[in-house]
N, CA, C and O atoms as a GROMACS GRO file, in nm:
protein
  440
    1UNK      N    1  -0.339   1.263  -0.203
    1UNK     CA    2  -0.327   1.131  -0.310
    1UNK      C    3  -0.410   0.988  -0.225
    1UNK      O    4  -0.385   0.931  -0.119
    2UNK      N    5  -0.491   0.971  -0.306
    2UNK     CA    6  -0.533   0.792  -0.256
    2UNK      C    7  -0.440   0.693  -0.295
    2UNK      O    8  -0.389   0.667  -0.404
    3UNK      N    9  -0.424   0.626  -0.143
    3UNK     CA   10  -0.354   0.528  -0.171
    3UNK      C   11  -0.428   0.410  -0.125
    3UNK      O   12  -0.520   0.419  -0.043
    4UNK      N   13  -0.394   0.312  -0.170
    4UNK     CA   14  -0.466   0.140  -0.146
    4UNK      C   15  -0.352   0.028  -0.080
    4UNK      O   16  -0.249   0.086  -0.047
    5UNK      N   17  -0.352  -0.089  -0.060
    5UNK     CA   18  -0.237  -0.170  -0.079
    5UNK      C   19  -0.258  -0.273   0.046
    5UNK      O   20  -0.323  -0.251   0.149
    6UNK      N   21  -0.188  -0.385   0.013
    6UNK     CA   22  -0.171  -0.484   0.108
    6UNK      C   23  -0.038  -0.516   0.142
    6UNK      O   24   0.060  -0.522   0.068
    7UNK      N   25  -0.048  -0.537   0.276
    7UNK     CA   26   0.067  -0.602   0.367
    7UNK      C   27   0.050  -0.749   0.366
    7UNK      O   28  -0.065  -0.792   0.374
    8UNK      N   29   0.151  -0.836   0.357
    8UNK     CA   30   0.165  -0.970   0.401
    8UNK      C   31   0.282  -1.017   0.400
    8UNK      O   32   0.358  -1.009   0.303
    9UNK      N   33   0.316  -1.084   0.537
    9UNK     CA   34   0.478  -1.117   0.561
    9UNK      C   35   0.442  -1.302   0.532
    9UNK      O   36   0.334  -1.353   0.501
   10UNK      N   37   0.579  -1.370   0.557
   10UNK     CA   38   0.565  -1.476   0.553
   10UNK      C   39   0.474  -1.548   0.642
   10UNK      O   40   0.374  -1.612   0.607
   11UNK      N   41   0.527  -1.530   0.788
   11UNK     CA   42   0.451  -1.570   0.908
   11UNK      C   43   0.309  -1.522   0.893
   11UNK      O   44   0.218  -1.599   0.864
   12UNK      N   45   0.289  -1.376   0.917
   12UNK     CA   46   0.164  -1.338   0.870
   12UNK      C   47   0.081  -1.287   1.008
   12UNK      O   48  -0.039  -1.262   1.022
   13UNK      N   49   0.204  -1.283   1.112
   13UNK     CA   50   0.151  -1.272   1.255
   13UNK      C   51   0.175  -1.131   1.286
   13UNK      O   52   0.079  -1.068   1.329
   14UNK      N   53   0.313  -1.057   1.268
   14UNK     CA   54   0.361  -0.963   1.352
   14UNK      C   55   0.398  -0.818   1.237
   14UNK      O   56   0.359  -0.701   1.243
   15UNK      N   57   0.471  -0.873   1.160
   15UNK     CA   58   0.428  -0.761   1.048
   15UNK      C   59   0.379  -0.717   0.936
   15UNK      O   60   0.413  -0.631   0.855
   16UNK      N   61   0.269  -0.811   0.948
   16UNK     CA   62   0.172  -0.747   0.819
   16UNK      C   63   0.130  -0.636   0.882
   16UNK      O   64   0.160  -0.523   0.844
   17UNK      N   65   0.030  -0.668   1.021
   17UNK     CA   66   0.002  -0.534   1.076
   17UNK      C   67   0.059  -0.411   1.118
   17UNK      O   68   0.000  -0.304   1.134
   18UNK      N   69   0.202  -0.441   1.136
   18UNK     CA   70   0.279  -0.338   1.202
   18UNK      C   71   0.311  -0.273   1.032
   18UNK      O   72   0.319  -0.151   1.029
   19UNK      N   73   0.321  -0.314   0.958
   19UNK     CA   74   0.380  -0.198   0.811
   19UNK      C   75   0.219  -0.191   0.792
   19UNK      O   76   0.212  -0.087   0.727
   20UNK      N   77   0.100  -0.230   0.805
   20UNK     CA   78  -0.040  -0.154   0.787
   20UNK      C   79  -0.048  -0.045   0.839
   20UNK      O   80  -0.070   0.058   0.775
   21UNK      N   81  -0.027  -0.052   1.001
   21UNK     CA   82   0.008   0.071   1.071
   21UNK      C   83   0.063   0.165   1.057
   21UNK      O   84   0.017   0.278   1.075
   22UNK      N   85   0.214   0.126   1.008
   22UNK     CA   86   0.299   0.213   0.971
   22UNK      C   87   0.223   0.322   0.820
   22UNK      O   88   0.205   0.443   0.808
   23UNK      N   89   0.204   0.238   0.757
   23UNK     CA   90   0.168   0.322   0.619
   23UNK      C   91   0.021   0.421   0.676
   23UNK      O   92   0.000   0.539   0.648
   24UNK      N   93  -0.052   0.344   0.749
   24UNK     CA   94  -0.191   0.422   0.749
   24UNK      C   95  -0.155   0.562   0.868
   24UNK      O   96  -0.216   0.668   0.855
   25UNK      N   97  -0.066   0.545   0.963
   25UNK     CA   98  -0.033   0.630   1.039
   25UNK      C   99   0.022   0.711   0.936
   25UNK      O  100  -0.053   0.806   0.915
   26UNK      N  101   0.151   0.713   0.844
   26UNK     CA  102   0.197   0.812   0.777
   26UNK      C  103   0.113   0.901   0.682
   26UNK      O  104   0.125   1.022   0.668
   27UNK      N  105   0.004   0.797   0.604
   27UNK     CA  106  -0.097   0.916   0.572
   27UNK      C  107  -0.121   0.980   0.648
   27UNK      O  108  -0.067   1.090   0.637
   28UNK      N  109  -0.215   0.960   0.779
   28UNK     CA  110  -0.259   1.087   0.824
   28UNK      C  111  -0.147   1.176   0.873
   28UNK      O  112  -0.183   1.293   0.884
   29UNK      N  113  -0.026   1.155   0.905
   29UNK     CA  114   0.060   1.268   0.944
   29UNK      C  115   0.089   1.342   0.770
   29UNK      O  116   0.082   1.465   0.773
   30UNK      N  117   0.118   1.288   0.636
   30UNK     CA  118   0.152   1.351   0.527
   30UNK      C  119   0.026   1.386   0.443
   30UNK      O  120   0.041   1.432   0.330
   31UNK      N  121  -0.102   1.365   0.498
   31UNK     CA  122  -0.208   1.425   0.442
   31UNK      C  123  -0.265   1.334   0.347
   31UNK      O  124  -0.337   1.389   0.264
   32UNK      N  125  -0.252   1.197   0.336
   32UNK     CA  126  -0.269   1.152   0.222
   32UNK      C  127  -0.364   1.023   0.304
   32UNK      O  128  -0.339   0.965   0.410
   33UNK      N  129  -0.511   1.002   0.182
   33UNK     CA  130  -0.611   0.912   0.221
   33UNK      C  131  -0.549   0.739   0.236
   33UNK      O  132  -0.548   0.687   0.124
   34UNK      N  133  -0.515   0.674   0.312
   34UNK     CA  134  -0.440   0.524   0.303
   34UNK      C  135  -0.491   0.423   0.359
   34UNK      O  136  -0.481   0.412   0.481
   35UNK      N  137  -0.564   0.317   0.277
   35UNK     CA  138  -0.669   0.234   0.327
   35UNK      C  139  -0.528   0.084   0.276
   35UNK      O  140  -0.479   0.070   0.164
   36UNK      N  141  -0.501   0.005   0.392
   36UNK     CA  142  -0.391  -0.131   0.384
   36UNK      C  143  -0.489  -0.248   0.406
   36UNK      O  144  -0.566  -0.242   0.502
   37UNK      N  145  -0.490  -0.344   0.331
   37UNK     CA  146  -0.542  -0.423   0.343
   37UNK      C  147  -0.443  -0.551   0.438
   37UNK      O  148  -0.325  -0.517   0.432
   38UNK      N  149  -0.456  -0.650   0.498
   38UNK     CA  150  -0.400  -0.693   0.571
   38UNK      C  151  -0.405  -0.833   0.553
   38UNK      O  152  -0.499  -0.893   0.605
   39UNK      N  153  -0.313  -0.903   0.480
   39UNK     CA  154  -0.324  -1.078   0.416
   39UNK      C  155  -0.263  -1.158   0.549
   39UNK      O  156  -0.146  -1.121   0.545
   40UNK      N  157  -0.273  -1.230   0.645
   40UNK     CA  158  -0.198  -1.273   0.728
   40UNK      C  159  -0.246  -1.410   0.780
   40UNK      O  160  -0.326  -1.482   0.720
   41UNK      N  161  -0.194  -1.434   0.885
   41UNK     CA  162  -0.235  -1.563   0.959
   41UNK      C  163  -0.399  -1.552   1.013
   41UNK      O  164  -0.459  -1.659   1.025
   42UNK      N  165  -0.468  -1.429   1.045
   42UNK     CA  166  -0.583  -1.438   1.103
   42UNK      C  167  -0.664  -1.392   0.989
   42UNK      O  168  -0.764  -1.321   0.999
   43UNK      N  169  -0.602  -1.448   0.857
   43UNK     CA  170  -0.726  -1.396   0.722
   43UNK      C  171  -0.694  -1.291   0.671
   43UNK      O  172  -0.579  -1.250   0.675
   44UNK      N  173  -0.808  -1.217   0.605
   44UNK     CA  174  -0.784  -1.064   0.522
   44UNK      C  175  -0.828  -0.975   0.639
   44UNK      O  176  -0.940  -1.000   0.685
   45UNK      N  177  -0.761  -0.880   0.690
   45UNK     CA  178  -0.843  -0.765   0.780
   45UNK      C  179  -0.836  -0.633   0.682
   45UNK      O  180  -0.745  -0.598   0.606
   46UNK      N  181  -0.935  -0.585   0.704
   46UNK     CA  182  -0.986  -0.416   0.607
   46UNK      C  183  -0.984  -0.460   0.471
   46UNK      O  184  -0.938  -0.368   0.403
   47UNK      N  185  -1.013  -0.560   0.399
   47UNK     CA  186  -1.002  -0.578   0.290
   47UNK      C  187  -1.070  -0.439   0.204
   47UNK      O  188  -1.159  -0.369   0.252
   48UNK      N  189  -1.018  -0.418   0.090
   48UNK     CA  190  -1.020  -0.311   0.003
   48UNK      C  191  -1.140  -0.332  -0.114
   48UNK      O  192  -1.131  -0.426  -0.194
   49UNK      N  193  -1.244  -0.243  -0.118
   49UNK     CA  194  -1.363  -0.264  -0.214
   49UNK      C  195  -1.282  -0.220  -0.345
   49UNK      O  196  -1.178  -0.159  -0.367
   50UNK      N  197  -1.391  -0.288  -0.430
   50UNK     CA  198  -1.388  -0.238  -0.570
   50UNK      C  199  -1.388  -0.092  -0.597
   50UNK      O  200  -1.338  -0.045  -0.699
   51UNK      N  201  -1.434  -0.033  -0.520
   51UNK     CA  202  -1.453   0.128  -0.525
   51UNK      C  203  -1.360   0.186  -0.454
   51UNK      O  204  -1.338   0.301  -0.493
   52UNK      N  205  -1.279   0.142  -0.341
   52UNK     CA  206  -1.131   0.194  -0.325
   52UNK      C  207  -1.049   0.178  -0.409
   52UNK      O  208  -0.971   0.267  -0.443
   53UNK      N  209  -1.051   0.033  -0.472
   53UNK     CA  210  -0.923   0.039  -0.570
   53UNK      C  211  -0.980   0.128  -0.691
   53UNK      O  212  -0.885   0.169  -0.758
   54UNK      N  213  -1.103   0.169  -0.739
   54UNK     CA  214  -1.108   0.240  -0.877
   54UNK      C  215  -1.085   0.382  -0.831
   54UNK      O  216  -1.041   0.454  -0.922
   55UNK      N  217  -1.106   0.452  -0.698
   55UNK     CA  218  -1.043   0.575  -0.685
   55UNK      C  219  -0.897   0.593  -0.635
   55UNK      O  220  -0.860   0.704  -0.596
   56UNK      N  221  -0.806   0.477  -0.634
   56UNK     CA  222  -0.711   0.491  -0.591
   56UNK      C  223  -0.637   0.583  -0.697
   56UNK      O  224  -0.696   0.603  -0.803
   57UNK      N  225  -0.520   0.637  -0.677
   57UNK     CA  226  -0.407   0.687  -0.718
   57UNK      C  227  -0.282   0.576  -0.771
   57UNK      O  228  -0.233   0.574  -0.884
   58UNK      N  229  -0.252   0.499  -0.673
   58UNK     CA  230  -0.151   0.408  -0.659
   58UNK      C  231  -0.190   0.300  -0.561
   58UNK      O  232  -0.270   0.319  -0.469
   59UNK      N  233  -0.125   0.182  -0.586
   59UNK     CA  234  -0.203   0.052  -0.476
   59UNK      C  235  -0.040   0.039  -0.451
   59UNK      O  236   0.043   0.071  -0.535
   60UNK      N  237  -0.009  -0.015  -0.318
   60UNK     CA  238   0.139  -0.024  -0.249
   60UNK      C  239   0.113  -0.171  -0.204
   60UNK      O  240   0.025  -0.217  -0.132
   61UNK      N  241   0.201  -0.221  -0.258
   61UNK     CA  242   0.206  -0.388  -0.218
   61UNK      C  243   0.332  -0.412  -0.170
   61UNK      O  244   0.431  -0.424  -0.243
   62UNK      N  245   0.336  -0.423   0.017
   62UNK     CA  246   0.418  -0.430   0.105
   62UNK      C  247   0.460  -0.604   0.128
   62UNK      O  248   0.428  -0.642   0.241
   63UNK      N  249   0.491  -0.657   0.086
   63UNK     CA  250   0.468  -0.819   0.125
   63UNK      C  251   0.610  -0.890   0.052
   63UNK      O  252   0.664  -0.857  -0.054
   64UNK      N  253   0.649  -0.998   0.149
   64UNK     CA  254   0.765  -1.119   0.097
   64UNK      C  255   0.709  -1.216   0.058
   64UNK      O  256   0.774  -1.320   0.062
   65UNK      N  257   0.561  -1.221   0.003
   65UNK     CA  258   0.515  -1.353  -0.078
   65UNK      C  259   0.427  -1.257  -0.171
   65UNK      O  260   0.412  -1.136  -0.183
   66UNK      N  261   0.363  -1.408  -0.249
   66UNK     CA  262   0.240  -1.334  -0.310
   66UNK      C  263   0.115  -1.327  -0.258
   66UNK      O  264   0.070  -1.411  -0.180
   67UNK      N  265   0.058  -1.234  -0.295
   67UNK     CA  266  -0.087  -1.194  -0.239
   67UNK      C  267  -0.190  -1.231  -0.295
   67UNK      O  268  -0.178  -1.215  -0.417
   68UNK      N  269  -0.306  -1.284  -0.260
   68UNK     CA  270  -0.390  -1.287  -0.281
   68UNK      C  271  -0.477  -1.192  -0.353
   68UNK      O  272  -0.485  -1.085  -0.293
   69UNK      N  273  -0.554  -1.198  -0.476
   69UNK     CA  274  -0.624  -1.101  -0.548
   69UNK      C  275  -0.549  -0.990  -0.608
   69UNK      O  276  -0.600  -0.878  -0.608
   70UNK      N  277  -0.434  -1.008  -0.658
   70UNK     CA  278  -0.351  -0.914  -0.702
   70UNK      C  279  -0.419  -0.848  -0.846
   70UNK      O  280  -0.407  -0.729  -0.873
   71UNK      N  281  -0.490  -0.941  -0.929
   71UNK     CA  282  -0.556  -0.913  -1.037
   71UNK      C  283  -0.665  -0.824  -1.045
   71UNK      O  284  -0.728  -0.792  -1.146
   72UNK      N  285  -0.688  -0.774  -0.885
   72UNK     CA  286  -0.788  -0.654  -0.897
   72UNK      C  287  -0.740  -0.547  -0.905
   72UNK      O  288  -0.816  -0.452  -0.882
   73UNK      N  289  -0.550  -0.511  -0.949
   73UNK     CA  290  -0.497  -0.376  -0.910
   73UNK      C  291  -0.474  -0.359  -1.059
   73UNK      O  292  -0.416  -0.255  -1.090
   74UNK      N  293  -0.516  -0.461  -1.183
   74UNK     CA  294  -0.471  -0.396  -1.279
   74UNK      C  295  -0.533  -0.282  -1.347
   74UNK      O  296  -0.649  -0.242  -1.350
   75UNK      N  297  -0.417  -0.238  -1.404
   75UNK     CA  298  -0.422  -0.084  -1.444
   75UNK      C  299  -0.410   0.032  -1.396
   75UNK      O  300  -0.411   0.142  -1.451
   76UNK      N  301  -0.395  -0.015  -1.238
   76UNK     CA  302  -0.336   0.108  -1.157
   76UNK      C  303  -0.209   0.106  -1.126
   76UNK      O  304  -0.157  -0.004  -1.107
   77UNK      N  305  -0.139   0.212  -1.116
   77UNK     CA  306   0.008   0.156  -1.058
   77UNK      C  307   0.056   0.086  -0.956
   77UNK      O  308  -0.001   0.094  -0.847
   78UNK      N  309   0.134   0.032  -0.967
   78UNK     CA  310   0.142  -0.088  -0.828
   78UNK      C  311   0.309  -0.042  -0.798
   78UNK      O  312   0.399  -0.022  -0.879
   79UNK      N  313   0.310  -0.036  -0.657
   79UNK     CA  314   0.443  -0.008  -0.620
   79UNK      C  315   0.504  -0.142  -0.528
   79UNK      O  316   0.448  -0.183  -0.426
   80UNK      N  317   0.592  -0.183  -0.568
   80UNK     CA  318   0.625  -0.300  -0.451
   80UNK      C  319   0.752  -0.256  -0.390
   80UNK      O  320   0.842  -0.190  -0.439
   81UNK      N  321   0.737  -0.316  -0.250
   81UNK     CA  322   0.835  -0.290  -0.131
   81UNK      C  323   0.851  -0.402  -0.018
   81UNK      O  324   0.755  -0.455   0.037
   82UNK      N  325   0.959  -0.425   0.004
   82UNK     CA  326   0.974  -0.523   0.120
   82UNK      C  327   0.891  -0.452   0.228
   82UNK      O  328   0.884  -0.331   0.249
   83UNK      N  329   0.828  -0.557   0.295
   83UNK     CA  330   0.720  -0.548   0.432
   83UNK      C  331   0.815  -0.469   0.532
   83UNK      O  332   0.778  -0.372   0.598
   84UNK      N  333   0.961  -0.530   0.536
   84UNK     CA  334   1.025  -0.470   0.634
   84UNK      C  335   1.072  -0.307   0.640
   84UNK      O  336   1.119  -0.248   0.738
   85UNK      N  337   1.044  -0.252   0.505
   85UNK     CA  338   1.082  -0.120   0.471
   85UNK      C  339   0.942  -0.033   0.538
   85UNK      O  340   0.946   0.086   0.570
   86UNK      N  341   0.864  -0.089   0.546
   86UNK     CA  342   0.711  -0.034   0.590
   86UNK      C  343   0.717  -0.045   0.725
   86UNK      O  344   0.658   0.046   0.783
   87UNK      N  345   0.772  -0.134   0.802
   87UNK     CA  346   0.762  -0.133   0.915
   87UNK      C  347   0.869  -0.050   0.970
   87UNK      O  348   0.814   0.032   1.043
   88UNK      N  349   0.993  -0.031   0.969
   88UNK     CA  350   1.066   0.043   0.974
   88UNK      C  351   1.082   0.210   0.976
   88UNK      O  352   1.133   0.285   1.059
   89UNK      N  353   1.018   0.232   0.851
   89UNK     CA  354   1.001   0.369   0.806
   89UNK      C  355   0.862   0.413   0.720
   89UNK      O  356   0.881   0.476   0.616
   90UNK      N  357   0.752   0.388   0.752
   90UNK     CA  358   0.650   0.414   0.638
   90UNK      C  359   0.623   0.521   0.610
   90UNK      O  360   0.547   0.529   0.514
   91UNK      N  361   0.663   0.638   0.666
   91UNK     CA  362   0.661   0.752   0.602
   91UNK      C  363   0.748   0.763   0.494
   91UNK      O  364   0.712   0.804   0.383
   92UNK      N  365   0.910   0.712   0.534
   92UNK     CA  366   0.968   0.771   0.403
   92UNK      C  367   0.893   0.690   0.261
   92UNK      O  368   0.886   0.745   0.151
   93UNK      N  369   0.835   0.532   0.295
   93UNK     CA  370   0.794   0.472   0.213
   93UNK      C  371   0.680   0.544   0.108
   93UNK      O  372   0.679   0.542  -0.015
   94UNK      N  373   0.598   0.598   0.189
   94UNK     CA  374   0.493   0.650   0.143
   94UNK      C  375   0.516   0.765   0.084
   94UNK      O  376   0.444   0.793  -0.012
   95UNK      N  377   0.626   0.864   0.127
   95UNK     CA  378   0.655   0.970   0.062
   95UNK      C  379   0.711   0.942  -0.086
   95UNK      O  380   0.691   0.999  -0.193
   96UNK      N  381   0.763   0.867  -0.062
   96UNK     CA  382   0.878   0.805  -0.230
   96UNK      C  383   0.745   0.783  -0.329
   96UNK      O  384   0.733   0.831  -0.442
   97UNK      N  385   0.682   0.728  -0.282
   97UNK     CA  386   0.556   0.639  -0.351
   97UNK      C  387   0.503   0.758  -0.450
   97UNK      O  388   0.523   0.785  -0.568
   98UNK      N  389   0.412   0.827  -0.325
   98UNK     CA  390   0.378   0.938  -0.381
   98UNK      C  391   0.432   1.053  -0.477
   98UNK      O  392   0.373   1.116  -0.564
   99UNK      N  393   0.605   1.063  -0.417
   99UNK     CA  394   0.654   1.192  -0.520
   99UNK      C  395   0.681   1.126  -0.643
   99UNK      O  396   0.699   1.201  -0.739
  100UNK      N  397   0.691   0.963  -0.668
  100UNK     CA  398   0.706   0.888  -0.827
  100UNK      C  399   0.547   0.923  -0.860
  100UNK      O  400   0.539   0.968  -0.974
  101UNK      N  401   0.431   0.916  -0.800
  101UNK     CA  402   0.331   0.910  -0.889
  101UNK      C  403   0.301   1.049  -0.910
  101UNK      O  404   0.239   1.070  -1.015
  102UNK      N  405   0.327   1.148  -0.841
  102UNK     CA  406   0.336   1.286  -0.878
  102UNK      C  407   0.370   1.332  -0.996
  102UNK      O  408   0.314   1.410  -1.074
  103UNK      N  409   0.519   1.246  -1.002
  103UNK     CA  410   0.636   1.322  -1.129
  103UNK      C  411   0.550   1.239  -1.228
  103UNK      O  412   0.514   1.303  -1.327
  104UNK      N  413   0.508   1.103  -1.220
  104UNK     CA  414   0.465   1.044  -1.335
  104UNK      C  415   0.335   1.126  -1.415
  104UNK      O  416   0.320   1.154  -1.534
  105UNK      N  417   0.243   1.155  -1.284
  105UNK     CA  418   0.118   1.260  -1.378
  105UNK      C  419   0.164   1.407  -1.429
  105UNK      O  420   0.091   1.480  -1.495
  106UNK      N  421   0.286   1.436  -1.390
  106UNK     CA  422   0.305   1.571  -1.441
  106UNK      C  423   0.367   1.526  -1.569
  106UNK      O  424   0.334   1.592  -1.667
  107UNK      N  425   0.447   1.430  -1.587
  107UNK     CA  426   0.510   1.383  -1.709
  107UNK      C  427   0.425   1.346  -1.823
  107UNK      O  428   0.442   1.382  -1.940
  108UNK      N  429   0.327   1.267  -1.775
  108UNK     CA  430   0.239   1.239  -1.861
  108UNK      C  431   0.103   1.373  -1.901
  108UNK      O  432   0.029   1.368  -2.000
  109UNK      N  433   0.102   1.466  -1.811
  109UNK     CA  434   0.011   1.587  -1.853
  109UNK      C  435   0.086   1.690  -1.983
  109UNK      O  436   0.028   1.762  -2.064
  110UNK      N  437   0.240   1.666  -1.966
  110UNK     CA  438   0.309   1.717  -2.085
  110UNK      C  439   0.321   1.648  -2.194
  110UNK      O  440   0.380   1.696  -2.291
   0.00000   0.00000   0.00000
């Protein structure tokens, strides 16, 4: 599954990159294509392109604040989680998101 997302914490220093790395690492382990944009004190890192948004099956927003550019995800399934959940267990977060999207697709197909 193709997943894009944004991480952003209040301070934008530690949890933002930690959550991004946890989700990307989980993607590798679980066999999903995951790209996470970081919006923090250092600005935007690994910005998601319009082509990546278009190809994505789901968007994860792991943030404890409002993110910039959320309107670019209009029309895509968006799952919001607390950034701390991703830091603590990115694999569980990604697994639950993927399962929910797969169930939704299956339901829509019937």
